[in-house]
C-alpha positions in Angstrom: 0.0 0.0 0.0 2.9 2.4 0.9 4.3 1.7 -2.6 1.0 2.5 -4.3 0.8 5.8 -2.4 4.3 6.8 -3.5 3.5 6.0 -7.1 0.4 8.1 -7.0 2.2 11.0 -5.3 5.0 10.8 -7.9 2.5 10.8 -10.8 0.7 13.7 -9.2 3.8 15.9 -8.7 5.1 14.9 -12.2 1.8 16.1 -13.6 2.0 19.4 -11.8 5.7 20.0 -12.5 5.1 19.2 -16.2 3.0 22.4 -16.4 6.2 24.6 -16.4 6.4 24.7 -20.2 2.7 25.7 -20.7 1.7 29.1 -22.1 1.6 30.9 -18.8 -1.0 33.5 -19.4 -2.8 32.3 -16.3 -5.9 31.4 -18.3 -8.0 28.3 -18.9 -6.9 26.6 -15.7 -10.0 24.5 -16.2 -11.4 23.6 -19.6 -13.4 26.5 -21.2 -17.2 26.1 -21.2 -19.6 28.1 -23.3 -21.1 28.5 -26.7 -19.7 28.8 -30.2 -21.5 29.8 -33.4 -19.9 27.5 -36.0 -21.4 24.0 -35.6 -25.0 25.1 -35.9 -25.0 28.6 -37.4 -21.9 28.2 -39.6 -21.6 31.0 -42.1 -25.0 32.5 -41.4 -24.7 35.7 -43.3 -28.0 35.8 -45.3 -30.1 37.4 -42.6 -32.2 39.5 -44.9 -33.7 36.3 -46.4 -35.2 35.5 -43.0 -32.8 32.6 -42.4 -33.3 31.3 -38.9 -29.5 30.5 -38.8 -28.5 34.2 -38.9 -25.1 35.1 -37.3 -25.7 38.6 -36.0 -25.7 40.9 -33.0 -29.2 39.8 -31.9 -28.2 36.1 -31.8 -25.1 36.8 -29.6 -27.0 38.9 -27.2 -29.7 36.2 -26.9 -27.2 33.6 -26.0 -25.7 35.9 -23.3 -29.2 36.4 -21.9 -29.9 32.7 -21.9 -26.7 31.9 -20.0 -27.4 34.6 -17.5 -31.1 33.9 -16.9 -31.4 30.1 -17.2 -28.6 28.8 -14.9 -26.0 28.0 -17.4 -23.6 30.6 -16.0 -23.8 29.0 -12.5 -23.0 25.6 -14.0 -19.8 27.1 -15.5 -20.8 28.1 -19.0 -19.2 31.5 -19.6 -17.7 32.0 -23.0 -19.8 33.2 -26.0 -17.7 32.9 -29.1 -18.3 34.1 -32.6 -16.7 31.9 -35.3 -16.0 32.7 -38.9 -18.0 35.1 -41.2 -18.4 38.0 -38.8 -16.3 40.6 -40.8 -16.7 42.9 -43.7 -15.0 41.6 -46.9 -12.3 44.2 -46.7 -10.2 45.8 -44.0 -10.3 49.5 -43.2 -7.9 52.0 -44.8 -5.8 51.7 -41.6 -5.6 47.9 -42.2 -8.0 46.9 -39.3 -10.7 44.3 -39.4 -14.3 45.6 -39.6 -17.4 43.8 -38.2 -20.1 43.4 -40.8 -22.0 46.7 -40.6 -25.5 45.2 -41.2 -25.2 42.2 -38.9 -23.2 43.9 -36.1 -24.2 47.5 -36.4 -22.9 48.5 -32.9 -19.6 46.7 -33.3 -17.7 44.1 -31.2 -16.8 46.5 -28.4 -20.5 46.9 -27.8 -21.1 43.1 -27.7 -18.1 42.7 -25.3 -19.6 45.2 -22.9 -23.1 43.6 -23.2 -21.6 40.1 -22.4 -19.2 41.4 -19.7 -22.1 43.2 -17.9 -23.6 39.8 -17.3 -20.4 38.3 -15.9 -19.7 36.4 -19.0 -16.8 36.3 -21.5 -16.5 37.1 -25.2 -14.6 35.2 -27.9 -13.9 35.7 -31.6 -12.3 34.0 -34.6 -9.5 34.6 -37.1 -7.3 32.5 -39.4 -3.5 32.7 -39.8 -3.8 32.9 -43.6 -4.6 36.0 -45.6 -8.2 34.9 -45.7 -10.4 32.8 -43.3 -11.7 29.4 -44.2 -14.8 31.0 -45.5 -12.8 33.7 -47.5 -13.2 36.6 -45.1 -10.1 38.7 -44.2 -7.5 36.6 -42.3 -4.7 37.7 -40.1 -1.5 36.9 -42.2 0.6 40.0 -42.3 -1.5 41.7 -39.6 -0.8 39.7 -36.5 0.2 42.8 -34.4 -2.6 44.9 -35.8 -5.3 42.3 -35.2 -4.0 41.4 -31.8 -4.3 45.1 -30.8 -7.8 45.3 -32.4 -9.1 42.2 -30.5 -7.6 43.6 -27.3 -9.3 47.0 -27.9 -12.6 45.2 -28.4 -12.0 43.5 -25.0 -12.3 39.9 -26.2 -11.4 37.1 -23.8 -10.9 34.2 -26.2 -9.6 33.8 -29.7 -10.1 30.8 -31.9 -7.4 30.7 -34.7 -7.9 28.5 -37.7 -5.2 27.1 -40.1 -6.7 27.0 -43.6 -4.8 27.7 -46.8 -1.2 27.8 -45.5 1.9 25.5 -45.7 3.0 23.2 -43.0 6.1 25.2 -42.3 4.1 28.4 -41.9 1.7 26.7 -39.4 4.7 25.9 -37.2 5.8 29.5 -36.9 2.6 31.5 -37.4 0.7 30.2 -34.3 3.7 31.1 -32.2 4.0 34.6 -33.7 0.3 35.4 -33.3 0.3 34.1 -29.7 3.2 36.4 -29.0 1.4 39.4 -30.4 -1.7 38.5 -28.3 0.5 38.3 -25.1 2.1 41.7 -25.9 -1.2 43.5 -25.8 -1.5 42.8 -22.1 -5.1 41.7 -22.5 -5.8 38.2 -21.1 -7.0 36.2 -24.1 -7.5 32.4 -24.1 -5.6 31.2 -27.2 -7.4 28.3 -29.1 -5.4 26.8 -32.0 -6.2 24.4 -34.8 -2.5 23.7 -35.4 -2.3 19.9 -34.8 -5.4 19.2 -36.9 -4.0 20.8 -40.0 -0.6 19.1 -39.6 -2.2 15.7 -39.4 -5.2 15.9 -41.7 -4.2 18.4 -44.3 -0.4 18.0 -44.4 -0.4 14.3 -43.5 2.2 14.4 -40.8 2.3 13.7 -37.1 1.9 16.9 -35.0 4.2 17.8 -32.2 1.5 18.2 -29.5 4.1 18.9 -26.9 5.3 22.0 -28.8 1.7 23.1 -29.4 1.0 22.9 -25.7 3.8 25.4 -25.0 2.1 28.1 -27.0 -1.7 27.4 -27.0 -4.3 27.1 -24.3 -6.3 24.5 -26.2 -6.1 22.9 -29.6 -8.1 20.9 -32.1 -6.7 17.4 -32.9 -9.5 16.0 -35.1 -12.2 16.8 -37.7 -15.1 19.2 -37.0 -18.0 17.5 -35.3 -21.1 17.3 -37.4 -24.7 16.7 -36.3 -24.6 12.9 -36.1 -23.9 10.0 -33.7 -21.5 8.6 -36.3 -19.4 11.8 -35.9 -19.4 11.5 -32.1 -18.2 7.9 -32.3 -15.5 9.0 -34.7 -14.3 11.5 -32.1 -14.3 8.9 -29.4 -12.4 6.3 -31.4 -9.8 8.9 -32.5 -9.1 10.0 -28.9 -9.0 6.4 -27.6 -6.5 5.4 -30.4 -4.3 8.5 -29.8 -4.6 8.7 -26.0 -0.9 7.9 -25.3 0.2 10.6 -27.8 -1.9 13.4 -26.5 -2.8 12.9 -22.8 0.7 13.7 -21.5 0.3 17.3 -22.7 -3.2 17.9 -21.3 -3.9 19.7 -18.1 -4.5 23.1 -16.4 -3.9 25.8 -19.0 -3.6 23.4 -22.0 -6.4 21.2 -23.3 -7.1 18.8 -26.1 -10.2 20.0 -27.8 -12.5 17.4 -29.4 -14.8 20.2 -30.8 -18.3 21.3 -29.9 -21.3 19.7 -28.1 -24.2 19.0 -30.5 -26.9 19.4 -28.0 -30.1 21.2 -29.1 -29.9 19.7 -32.6 -32.1 16.6 -32.3 -29.2 14.6 -33.7 -28.8 12.2 -30.7 -31.0 9.9 -28.6 -31.0 10.5 -24.8 -28.5 7.6 -24.4 -26.2 9.0 -27.1 -26.4 12.5 -25.5 -25.3 11.0 -22.2 -22.3 9.3 -23.9 -21.4 12.7 -25.6 -21.4 14.7 -22.4 -20.0 12.0 -20.1 -17.0 11.3 -22.3 -16.2 15.0 -22.8 -16.4 15.5 -19.0 -14.2 12.5 -18.4 -11.6 13.9 -20.8 -11.6 17.3 -19.1 -12.5 18.6 -22.6 -13.8 22.1 -23.4 -17.6 22.1 -23.3 -18.7 24.4 -26.1 -22.3 24.2 -27.2 -23.3 25.1 -30.8 -27.0 25.3 -31.2 -30.1 27.5 -31.0 -30.3 27.7 -27.2 -34.1 27.7 -27.5 -33.9 24.2 -28.9 -32.1 22.6 -25.9 -34.4 19.9 -24.6 -35.4 19.8 -20.9 -33.4 16.6 -20.6 -30.3 18.1 -22.2 -30.6 21.1 -20.0 -30.8 18.8 -17.0 -27.5 17.2 -18.0 -25.8 20.6 -18.7 -26.8 21.8 -15.2 -25.8 18.6 -13.5 -23.2 20.0 -11.1 -21.8 16.5 -10.2 -21.2 15.9 -13.9 -19.7 19.4 -14.5 -17.4 19.0 -11.5 -15.8 16.0 -13.2 -15.1 18.0 -16.3 -13.9 21.1 -14.3 -11.8 19.2 -11.8 -8.7 21.3 -11.0 -6.3 18.4 -11.6 -7.5 18.3 -15.2 -6.5 14.7 -15.8 -7.7 13.2 -19.1 -9.5 9.9 -18.4 -7.6 6.8 -19.6 -9.5 4.3 -21.8 -9.6 0.6 -21.2 -11.1 -1.7 -23.8 -13.2 -4.7 -22.8 -14.7 -7.4 -24.8 -17.1 -6.1 -27.4 -17.8 -2.4 -27.8 -17.5 -1.3 -24.1 -14.9 1.2 -23.2 -14.2 2.0 -19.6 -12.8 5.6 -19.1 -11.0 6.0 -15.7 -10.4 9.4 -14.2 -8.8 10.2 -10.8 -9.8 13.6 -9.5 -10.6 15.7 -6.4 -11.6 15.4 -3.6 -8.5 13.7 -2.3 -8.6 11.9 1.1 -5.5 12.9 3.0 -3.8 14.1 -0.2 -3.2 10.4 -1.0 -6.5 8.8 -2.0 -8.3 10.5 -5.0 -11.9 10.1 -5.9 -12.3 8.1 -9.2 -15.0 8.5 -11.9 -15.7 5.6 -14.2 -17.6 6.0 -17.5 -18.7 2.6 -18.8 -19.4 3.4 -22.5 -21.3 1.0 -24.7 -20.9 1.9 -28.4 -22.9 -1.2 -29.5 -26.6 -1.1 -30.2 -27.3 -4.0 -27.8 -27.1 -4.0 -24.0 -23.9 -5.2 -22.5 -23.2 -6.7 -19.1 -19.7 -6.3 -17.6 -18.0 -7.6 -14.5 -16.1 -4.7 -12.8 -13.4 -4.9 -10.2 -12.2 -1.4 -9.1 -8.7 -2.5 -7.8 -7.6 -3.2 -11.4 -7.8 0.5 -12.1 -5.7 1.9 -9.3 -8.1 2.6 -6.5 -5.8 2.6 -3.5 -8.0 3.4 -0.4 -8.1 0.5 2.1 -11.4 1.9 3.5 -14.6 1.6 1.5 -15.7 4.0 -1.3 -19.2 5.4 -1.6 -20.5 5.3 -5.1 -22.6 8.1 -6.8 -24.6 7.5 -9.9 -23.7 10.8 -11.5 -26.8 11.0 -13.8 -29.4 10.3 -11.1 -27.6 11.9 -8.1 -28.2 8.8 -6.1 -25.6 7.1 -3.9 -26.1 3.5 -4.8 -23.8 1.6 -2.4 -20.5 1.4 -0.4 -17.8 -1.0 -1.4 -14.1 -1.6 -1.1 -11.7 -1.6 -4.0 -11.3 -5.3 -3.6 -15.0 -6.2 -4.2 -16.6 -6.5 -7.6 -19.9 -5.6 -9.2 -21.9 -6.3 -12.3 -22.9 -3.4 -14.5 -25.6 -3.4 -17.2 -25.1 -0.8 -19.9 -27.9 -0.2 -22.5 -27.0 0.1 -26.2 -25.5 3.4 -27.3 -25.4 4.6 -23.6 -23.1 5.1 -20.6 -23.2 4.4 -16.9 -21.3 7.0 -15.0 -20.2 6.4 -11.4 -18.0 8.4 -9.0 -16.2 6.5 -6.2 -15.5 8.8 -3.2 -13.0 7.5 -0.6 -14.5 7.3 2.9 
């Protein structure tokens, strides 16, 4: 037992000391939570046609009001982020980016003030090429100018895409733009797409360790689309690449599997549980992309489940390790706070069934590193019910419905 405690302590302190190389802007010490326009609204510029997916000032203000009035803010959702397609097609005579005058008539400084007045934070988007992915003005050649502009607009978060550039440029541009942001003195969370473009556009393996030195979060995989197949693709990618990416994940630096597709009608309740449970277990950013009025009562219940959000927002920020079982069940294991006597962490287990048929597994906690000699009390995270006490040396059977997850937290007594 003494040996197990030493191993856990060494792992814990190695994890903390390994943060020295991170972008130390003091930001994103837990994964960002909020809303982003792209997944649902995409390039919603045709507002005059009565398009209900219109990206404009009214939409952004309505999301801020929803977060403020319906409890999302108290659950940790705070960033409201405008993605691509927000700008005029040309810069000003002084070389500055200009918000679309019809869709954002009062400008981005106004929106920042509106959002900040509600205790929330404001995010925006650019690309490191001359144009954005949707052919609006990009930031190449204007890093210092754009950084100062974003800082003057009081943004708190910047998503930076990587379309239309070479691999060598990717490796220097993100560093340069990050430096320009830091020089403004404005605290701005820096979200990069650097690894994604290296891997899936330029067909090389990204140096995630290097990315983690310069970015607060980064995209590793394809955009999520509104389907269960897409969510399964994300899960399989992160399981297959866990050993490559998990060592660089923690406070101030996060692997970003892309947005939550709640509020879209794309998932069953069971699939929705898998989506949110796995993201929370990964300590992934939780960024909704939807019409907030279309969030179902059950989805809202999940998003406001404080036991669930606490797993994702745990200050240790450990990315859950996957264990494969027979069939299509993956067990994700995550040690987290609270610690008992600074030696025995709580553990959450997500038993994820990607098959369509119910699966029955035999589970023994001791296999996964539980080290408390006293019993644990077990919380069913989705129901909020404590189901039993047991020691790490006992076993239990768990039934998992098809396309669903059982999520338990073991608290040391």
